[in-house]
C-alpha positions, 0 to 999 in steps of 0.5 A: 895126257890130261893134268888132273886138277888139284884140290886144296883143304879149306885150312889150307885156302884160309892159311893162303889167304891169311897171308895176303890179308893178315900178313900183307903178301902180294898175291902173285908171291904167296902163290908162288911160294904155296905153288897154286895159282894167282887166280885160284888165289886171287878167287879165294882171297875176294871170296873171304873179303865178302864171307868177313864182310858177311856176304854168303858165298854161293860156292862152298864157304871158306869160314866155319861161320859161312859154313854153319849159314849155308847148312842152316839155309839148306835146312830151311829150303828143304823144309820149305819145299816139305812145307809146300808139298804137306799142303798140296796134299792136304789140299787134295785129300780134303777136295776128296773128302768133300766131294765124298760127302756130297 
């Protein structure tokens, strides 16, 4: 029988990490009391430490500031792709127009 993978909300993760970083609980004790794996809690702690240091995570962000940064970066990427497509289309249309003039 396969175990279903548990998912946790961002609020739960922040509270769990807060126990370790802000209240000084050891990771093993916090993980036992919250019924969360130590490895997962360590990963969340490392991620929040990086986020607090200003680094944007590759995975889903925990803090609202980093979430907003990820959303804006995704929007920038989409707009840059659209701009590139428009440049190529303009160049193609211009080359067709130049061929029709000759």
